[in-house]
Phi, psi and omega in degrees: 000127181283141176272001183238050182278153179234156174246127182222161180177206185211166182236089175278154179239126177295146176302135181201196182257352180273139178299139178293149176301139179287164178301325181292320178296314180296323181295333179272348184271159182222143167266126183260134178251106191254124178285164179290156176297146174091356177270100184300136175086351179264131178236156176300145173241161182234147178243132176281159182251128183277176181296337179266016180069019178261161177217151175221127182280162166297170180291143179227156178278158181302130177180180171264131183236151173259133179272119180257102180292151176286152174275122182238119185306131178086355183234147177236149178285120178275319182198157170232116184235159172222127182055035176084001181246140179297136176268112179297124182069013181057033181249149183217142177277127181249111173239343173207185181304130177253114182247170176061040167279124185244117177256103185266131179251150176223152173253018184258017181295149179240207183215140174242118176249154182209167177212154175229160178305126183303325182294344182269001186260042180278352176229173177299128183234135185232135175263136179245132176234122186226130175296144172283126185288143177242344183231041184211155176290335178278145179285349184230143175267083185294339178294343180248021180295140174238145178228153176210142178287139174280131184286170183296339178270006175086015182247159175206164180206142172244122176259165177062039180270116182285154181303141179157186180260137185222159166246134180231139182210149179242126186240135175273130176048056179293139180293148179295323177266108182223134182275163177299323181295321179293315180298318179299324179293324175295313184297328178297338179261003183271201184243134175268136177224157172238124181253127180270184181301123177055023182284138173247118188232147177239142178228150174247123187236163171259154180272135174266128182246000000 
């Protein structure tokens, strides 16, 4: 196993109506390679983006890393894949050079807004939004889970939601320590939605306690 492995790939942009990032913007942007928590001595590394939208990381030691895409105005990350397969949580195991990581951007992201009965918000309430998995034995891609606090008036919103199938659920006082199995059990009681290109959708949900 090489101690000098690299992560490399490219950033394609789906055809859309938003102007593509300029070469200067891409040159200032970075793809971050983040090591797992608890690995003493490992720090995030960054990869610059070339004029051809490709990137190559500095050398990293063998471990599992999370790929952190750059934030590009007007664009949202649609997927992070390696060898044609979606990376759950955008993480990849590095034991040798990892090539062909593809971070696809789209300008077709929409918004999901929601509400719950105001009388039910007497405790901390959190909304969970999770993509439905298509290339996994699990029905949910928990690595791409998003959460947002429900406001005191019973409303919440997720912006920059790329088109696709999702499960959304609202939980009262969710524990800080929660297992994948627990989250999956909540989602099984939640609501399935499909969000289209640039769609703005509203849902009314009940709180699960």
